[in-house]
Structure formats: C-alpha cells, structure tokens
BALOBA-1460 file (C-alpha; in Angstrom, 3 decimals):
// residues 199
<rec num="1" residu="x" x="-6.282" y="12.246" z="-6.119"/>
<rec num="2" residu="x" x="-4.742" y="14.752" z="-3.750"/>
<rec num="3" residu="x" x="-2.207" y="16.194" z="-6.184"/>
<rec num="4" residu="x" x="0.549" y="18.085" z="-4.405"/>
<rec num="5" residu="x" x="2.203" y="21.116" z="-5.924"/>
<rec num="6" residu="x" x="5.477" y="19.191" z="-6.185"/>
<rec num="7" residu="x" x="3.822" y="16.266" z="-7.981"/>
<rec num="8" residu="x" x="2.045" y="18.627" z="-10.371"/>
<rec num="9" residu="x" x="5.271" y="20.482" z="-11.196"/>
<rec num="10" residu="x" x="7.208" y="17.253" z="-11.746"/>
<rec num="11" residu="x" x="4.516" y="15.865" z="-14.072"/>
<rec num="12" residu="x" x="4.406" y="19.039" z="-16.133"/>
<rec num="13" residu="x" x="8.207" y="19.327" z="-16.242"/>
<rec num="14" residu="x" x="8.449" y="15.782" z="-17.628"/>
<rec num="15" residu="x" x="6.116" y="16.778" z="-20.474"/>
<rec num="16" residu="x" x="8.218" y="19.899" z="-21.044"/>
<rec num="17" residu="x" x="11.403" y="17.846" z="-21.175"/>
<rec num="18" residu="x" x="10.098" y="15.707" z="-24.031"/>
<rec num="19" residu="x" x="8.894" y="18.766" z="-25.971"/>
<rec num="20" residu="x" x="12.334" y="20.385" z="-25.538"/>
<rec num="21" residu="x" x="13.965" y="17.307" z="-27.070"/>
<rec num="22" residu="x" x="11.584" y="17.589" z="-30.033"/>
<rec num="23" residu="x" x="12.539" y="21.235" z="-30.532"/>
<rec num="24" residu="x" x="16.250" y="20.483" z="-30.276"/>
<rec num="25" residu="x" x="16.102" y="17.663" z="-32.827"/>
<rec num="26" residu="x" x="13.959" y="19.667" z="-35.257"/>
<rec num="27" residu="x" x="16.390" y="22.587" z="-34.966"/>
<rec num="28" residu="x" x="19.272" y="20.198" z="-35.680"/>
<rec num="29" residu="x" x="17.459" y="18.854" z="-38.766"/>
<rec num="30" residu="x" x="16.840" y="22.394" z="-39.998"/>
<rec num="31" residu="x" x="20.356" y="23.685" z="-39.249"/>
<rec num="32" residu="x" x="22.021" y="20.690" z="-40.926"/>
<rec num="33" residu="x" x="19.757" y="20.954" z="-43.966"/>
<rec num="34" residu="x" x="18.717" y="17.304" z="-43.885"/>
<rec num="35" residu="x" x="15.818" y="16.566" z="-46.242"/>
<rec num="36" residu="x" x="13.757" y="13.466" z="-47.013"/>
<rec num="37" residu="x" x="14.444" y="13.962" z="-50.736"/>
<rec num="38" residu="x" x="18.245" y="13.930" z="-50.276"/>
<rec num="39" residu="x" x="19.642" y="10.532" z="-51.248"/>
<rec num="40" residu="x" x="23.189" y="11.798" z="-51.616"/>
<rec num="41" residu="x" x="25.817" y="10.465" z="-49.175"/>
<rec num="42" residu="x" x="26.197" y="12.606" z="-46.080"/>
<rec num="43" residu="x" x="29.211" y="11.868" z="-43.934"/>
<rec num="44" residu="x" x="27.485" y="12.815" z="-40.695"/>
<rec num="45" residu="x" x="29.040" y="11.038" z="-37.747"/>
<rec num="46" residu="x" x="31.070" y="7.914" z="-38.485"/>
<rec num="47" residu="x" x="28.895" y="6.376" z="-41.169"/>
<rec num="48" residu="x" x="28.180" y="6.957" z="-44.828"/>
<rec num="49" residu="x" x="24.500" y="7.851" z="-44.525"/>
<rec num="50" residu="x" x="22.291" y="9.590" z="-47.023"/>
<rec num="51" residu="x" x="20.642" y="12.850" z="-46.006"/>
<rec num="52" residu="x" x="17.335" y="11.007" z="-46.298"/>
<rec num="53" residu="x" x="18.357" y="8.301" z="-43.818"/>
<rec num="54" residu="x" x="19.542" y="10.887" z="-41.317"/>
<rec num="55" residu="x" x="16.350" y="12.952" z="-41.774"/>
<rec num="56" residu="x" x="14.117" y="9.901" z="-41.320"/>
<rec num="57" residu="x" x="15.867" y="8.633" z="-38.199"/>
<rec num="58" residu="x" x="15.932" y="12.099" z="-36.621"/>
<rec num="59" residu="x" x="12.252" y="12.656" z="-37.492"/>
<rec num="60" residu="x" x="11.237" y="9.343" z="-35.935"/>
<rec num="61" residu="x" x="12.914" y="10.393" z="-32.671"/>
<rec num="62" residu="x" x="11.519" y="13.926" z="-32.866"/>
<rec num="63" residu="x" x="7.931" y="12.771" z="-33.493"/>
<rec num="64" residu="x" x="8.120" y="10.154" z="-30.755"/>
<rec num="65" residu="x" x="9.188" y="12.760" z="-28.218"/>
<rec num="66" residu="x" x="6.434" y="15.113" z="-29.385"/>
<rec num="67" residu="x" x="3.740" y="12.457" z="-28.963"/>
<rec num="68" residu="x" x="5.085" y="11.495" z="-25.517"/>
<rec num="69" residu="x" x="5.029" y="15.151" z="-24.479"/>
<rec num="70" residu="x" x="1.446" y="15.540" z="-25.715"/>
<rec num="71" residu="x" x="0.426" y="12.324" z="-23.951"/>
<rec num="72" residu="x" x="1.958" y="13.490" z="-20.658"/>
<rec num="73" residu="x" x="0.420" y="16.968" z="-21.003"/>
<rec num="74" residu="x" x="-3.048" y="15.464" z="-21.499"/>
<rec num="75" residu="x" x="-2.489" y="13.193" z="-18.515"/>
<rec num="76" residu="x" x="-1.594" y="16.165" z="-16.302"/>
<rec num="77" residu="x" x="-4.651" y="18.020" z="-17.589"/>
<rec num="78" residu="x" x="-6.795" y="15.010" z="-16.714"/>
<rec num="79" residu="x" x="-5.320" y="14.624" z="-13.224"/>
<rec num="80" residu="x" x="-5.888" y="18.326" z="-12.543"/>
<rec num="81" residu="x" x="-9.447" y="18.505" z="-13.916"/>
<rec num="82" residu="x" x="-10.895" y="14.994" z="-13.582"/>
<rec num="83" residu="x" x="-8.699" y="12.938" z="-11.274"/>
<rec num="84" residu="x" x="-6.889" y="9.622" z="-11.766"/>
<rec num="85" residu="x" x="-7.494" y="7.834" z="-15.057"/>
<rec num="86" residu="x" x="-6.777" y="4.379" z="-16.411"/>
<rec num="87" residu="x" x="-3.260" y="3.817" z="-17.664"/>
<rec num="88" residu="x" x="-3.007" y="4.292" z="-21.435"/>
<rec num="89" residu="x" x="-0.572" y="5.556" z="-24.042"/>
<rec num="90" residu="x" x="-3.164" y="6.399" z="-26.696"/>
<rec num="91" residu="x" x="-4.111" y="10.008" z="-27.300"/>
<rec num="92" residu="x" x="-7.661" y="9.158" z="-28.388"/>
<rec num="93" residu="x" x="-8.435" y="7.468" z="-25.066"/>
<rec num="94" residu="x" x="-6.994" y="10.394" z="-23.144"/>
<rec num="95" residu="x" x="-9.039" y="12.796" z="-25.266"/>
<rec num="96" residu="x" x="-12.191" y="10.779" z="-24.598"/>
<rec num="97" residu="x" x="-11.597" y="11.021" z="-20.829"/>
<rec num="98" residu="x" x="-11.438" y="14.831" z="-20.843"/>
<rec num="99" residu="x" x="-14.330" y="17.006" z="-19.791"/>
<rec num="100" residu="x" x="-16.278" y="18.693" z="-22.570"/>
<rec num="101" residu="x" x="-15.015" y="22.082" z="-21.416"/>
<rec num="102" residu="x" x="-11.360" y="21.105" z="-21.955"/>
<rec num="103" residu="x" x="-12.131" y="19.329" z="-25.231"/>
<rec num="104" residu="x" x="-13.701" y="22.530" z="-26.565"/>
<rec num="105" residu="x" x="-10.666" y="24.610" z="-25.577"/>
<rec num="106" residu="x" x="-8.248" y="22.093" z="-27.124"/>
<rec num="107" residu="x" x="-10.237" y="22.030" z="-30.371"/>
<rec num="108" residu="x" x="-10.190" y="25.822" z="-30.538"/>
<rec num="109" residu="x" x="-6.438" y="25.919" z="-29.845"/>
<rec num="110" residu="x" x="-5.771" y="23.267" z="-32.481"/>
<rec num="111" residu="x" x="-7.897" y="25.099" z="-35.033"/>
<rec num="112" residu="x" x="-6.122" y="28.399" z="-34.287"/>
<rec num="113" residu="x" x="-2.519" y="27.197" z="-34.201"/>
<rec num="114" residu="x" x="-2.498" y="24.122" z="-36.450"/>
<rec num="115" residu="x" x="-5.638" y="24.124" z="-38.578"/>
<rec num="116" residu="x" x="-5.462" y="22.056" z="-41.731"/>
<rec num="117" residu="x" x="-1.803" y="22.870" z="-42.468"/>
<rec num="118" residu="x" x="-0.466" y="19.481" z="-41.403"/>
<rec num="119" residu="x" x="1.190" y="17.484" z="-44.147"/>
<rec num="120" residu="x" x="1.562" y="13.812" z="-43.324"/>
<rec num="121" residu="x" x="3.733" y="11.338" z="-45.139"/>
<rec num="122" residu="x" x="4.734" y="7.729" z="-45.068"/>
<rec num="123" residu="x" x="7.576" y="5.619" z="-46.375"/>
<rec num="124" residu="x" x="7.704" y="1.885" z="-46.793"/>
<rec num="125" residu="x" x="11.255" y="1.635" z="-45.489"/>
<rec num="126" residu="x" x="14.491" y="3.548" z="-45.181"/>
<rec num="127" residu="x" x="15.733" y="4.323" z="-48.669"/>
<rec num="128" residu="x" x="12.210" y="5.044" z="-49.882"/>
<rec num="129" residu="x" x="11.349" y="8.708" z="-50.036"/>
<rec num="130" residu="x" x="8.313" y="9.499" z="-47.867"/>
<rec num="131" residu="x" x="5.187" y="10.213" z="-49.879"/>
<rec num="132" residu="x" x="3.771" y="13.370" z="-48.374"/>
<rec num="133" residu="x" x="0.016" y="13.547" z="-48.469"/>
<rec num="134" residu="x" x="-1.792" y="16.808" z="-47.884"/>
<rec num="135" residu="x" x="-4.969" y="14.810" z="-48.415"/>
<rec num="136" residu="x" x="-4.815" y="13.085" z="-45.011"/>
<rec num="137" residu="x" x="-7.996" y="14.368" z="-43.399"/>
<rec num="138" residu="x" x="-7.224" y="15.898" z="-40.044"/>
<rec num="139" residu="x" x="-9.876" y="18.508" z="-39.460"/>
<rec num="140" residu="x" x="-9.528" y="18.869" z="-35.700"/>
<rec num="141" residu="x" x="-7.628" y="17.735" z="-32.626"/>
<rec num="142" residu="x" x="-9.810" y="14.656" z="-32.214"/>
<rec num="143" residu="x" x="-8.903" y="13.570" z="-35.768"/>
<rec num="144" residu="x" x="-5.236" y="14.170" z="-35.023"/>
<rec num="145" residu="x" x="-5.364" y="11.965" z="-31.920"/>
<rec num="146" residu="x" x="-7.052" y="9.197" z="-33.911"/>
<rec num="147" residu="x" x="-4.488" y="9.495" z="-36.720"/>
<rec num="148" residu="x" x="-1.580" y="9.286" z="-34.278"/>
<rec num="149" residu="x" x="-3.008" y="6.169" z="-32.640"/>
<rec num="150" residu="x" x="-4.740" y="4.244" z="-35.420"/>
<rec num="151" residu="x" x="-2.904" y="5.139" z="-38.603"/>
<rec num="152" residu="x" x="0.611" y="6.231" z="-37.604"/>
<rec num="153" residu="x" x="0.747" y="4.328" z="-34.310"/>
<rec num="154" residu="x" x="3.271" y="6.826" z="-32.972"/>
<rec num="155" residu="x" x="2.745" y="5.551" z="-29.428"/>
<rec num="156" residu="x" x="4.513" y="2.299" z="-30.286"/>
<rec num="157" residu="x" x="7.538" y="4.151" z="-31.663"/>
<rec num="158" residu="x" x="9.379" y="2.958" z="-28.566"/>
<rec num="159" residu="x" x="9.401" y="-0.468" z="-30.233"/>
<rec num="160" residu="x" x="10.769" y="0.736" z="-33.582"/>
<rec num="161" residu="x" x="13.967" y="-1.275" z="-33.124"/>
<rec num="162" residu="x" x="12.058" y="-4.540" z="-32.750"/>
<rec num="163" residu="x" x="9.857" y="-3.914" z="-35.787"/>
<rec num="164" residu="x" x="12.480" y="-2.942" z="-38.386"/>
<rec num="165" residu="x" x="12.141" y="-6.234" z="-40.252"/>
<rec num="166" residu="x" x="8.329" y="-6.080" z="-40.366"/>
<rec num="167" residu="x" x="8.571" y="-3.628" z="-43.271"/>
<rec num="168" residu="x" x="5.515" y="-1.663" z="-42.287"/>
<rec num="169" residu="x" x="4.955" y="1.948" z="-43.225"/>
<rec num="170" residu="x" x="6.796" y="4.609" z="-41.255"/>
<rec num="171" residu="x" x="4.717" y="7.768" z="-40.811"/>
<rec num="172" residu="x" x="6.032" y="11.310" z="-40.749"/>
<rec num="173" residu="x" x="4.757" y="14.782" z="-39.968"/>
<rec num="174" residu="x" x="6.593" y="17.085" z="-42.366"/>
<rec num="175" residu="x" x="6.785" y="20.069" z="-40.004"/>
<rec num="176" residu="x" x="6.172" y="20.095" z="-36.257"/>
<rec num="177" residu="x" x="6.395" y="23.864" z="-35.708"/>
<rec num="178" residu="x" x="2.643" y="24.502" z="-35.528"/>
<rec num="179" residu="x" x="2.120" y="21.439" z="-33.338"/>
<rec num="180" residu="x" x="4.811" y="22.641" z="-30.946"/>
<rec num="181" residu="x" x="3.029" y="25.987" z="-30.624"/>
<rec num="182" residu="x" x="-0.165" y="24.046" z="-29.909"/>
<rec num="183" residu="x" x="1.694" y="22.014" z="-27.287"/>
<rec num="184" residu="x" x="2.776" y="25.243" z="-25.581"/>
<rec num="185" residu="x" x="-0.877" y="26.279" z="-25.496"/>
<rec num="186" residu="x" x="-1.829" y="22.936" z="-23.928"/>
<rec num="187" residu="x" x="0.744" y="23.596" z="-21.216"/>
<rec num="188" residu="x" x="-0.795" y="27.021" z="-20.592"/>
<rec num="189" residu="x" x="-4.217" y="25.401" z="-20.344"/>
<rec num="190" residu="x" x="-2.913" y="22.957" z="-17.738"/>
<rec num="191" residu="x" x="-1.397" y="25.810" z="-15.730"/>
<rec num="192" residu="x" x="-4.642" y="27.779" z="-15.954"/>
<rec num="193" residu="x" x="-6.692" y="24.814" z="-14.720"/>
<rec num="194" residu="x" x="-4.224" y="24.189" z="-11.895"/>
<rec num="195" residu="x" x="-4.509" y="27.803" z="-10.746"/>
<rec num="196" residu="x" x="-8.311" y="27.663" z="-10.881"/>
<rec num="197" residu="x" x="-8.313" y="24.415" z="-8.924"/>
<rec num="198" residu="x" x="-6.179" y="25.976" z="-6.221"/>
<rec num="199" residu="x" x="-7.773" y="29.445" z="-6.142"/>
C-alpha cells in the first residue's frame, strides 16, 4: 500500500480522537466521584440514577473508546510496517499480524507501563456491583489482547444496546490510566516506524 502522508495522519488522528474521548470520560468519572460501590441515588442529569449505574454506563463508553483507539493504532502500525491486512476488529488477530520486532517492543512497553497492575471486574447486570478480580491473569500485552477479545468481548461493545436483555456479564477495567500511558507509547512507536519508513 502506498500510504500517503495525509492518509497516515488521518488514520493516526482517528485513533487519537478515540483515546481523547476515553480520557475525557475517565476524568468526568473521577471529578464527579462516581464509584461502582455507590448505590445511593445520584440526581445526575434528568433521571434518578445511582452512582453505580452512572459509573457503569460511563465506564462502558470509556472502555469501548479505549479499545477502538488501540485497535486503530495497531492497524496504523500494521499498515506502516507490514502493509494492508485483512479487516478485523479483534486485537488478538491484529497482534498476530505484527512483525516480531514490533511485538517485542509492544510487550516491553506493556510490561513497563502497565505490568500486572490491571484489576478486571465483571457484573451480571446493572444494579449488581462489579466483582473486581486481581486474579485475572494478564501477564503481557498478548494476554491483554486475548482477554479483551475472548473474555470481555470489548470489540462488540458497539452492540451493547441490542444485548441488554441477554443478561450476560459486563466486564470492566477498574482504572485505565496505565493503559492510556501505554496507548501514548504505541502512538510514539507508530510515529517512529513512519519516520524510519520515510527516512
């Protein structure tokens, strides 16, 4: 693929846009003091919602935007380093398509900036406090991609409205701060590879 500078910038800016939404929503959650444990009424907006309901809905949107940003960042990295790839929304497939060199860098970045500090949780439905599980084994970036796709299925979050009645588990990442730092590092990696490609 003959990737023009304009196409490259637009692709990377789309990824950045989704990560900015994640940051904005997480900041709103933090500033408002919404917590998953808070079942007290919270008159936010025009409804009588509990703090838990507001936290859960905001987290679902925040996580979805994070995963989309990571997906798009990996796709740009692939286009820059490998070329066109098959259309997919799953992180594990994108990871598998990367060159070993980029996989190694991503694993090192994940280990440095995220490590084993992730705390995952799940709730059966709104009104049920998420059970946070530090025991979810995510030892590296590859594990994280598999968790997002196979266990949490974050990539189908765009269909959350249609699946409300299915009463499946809703998965949550307690804090996204470390993952957002990692995402910034992925962006830097993409920029570095673009510069090397065009040197």
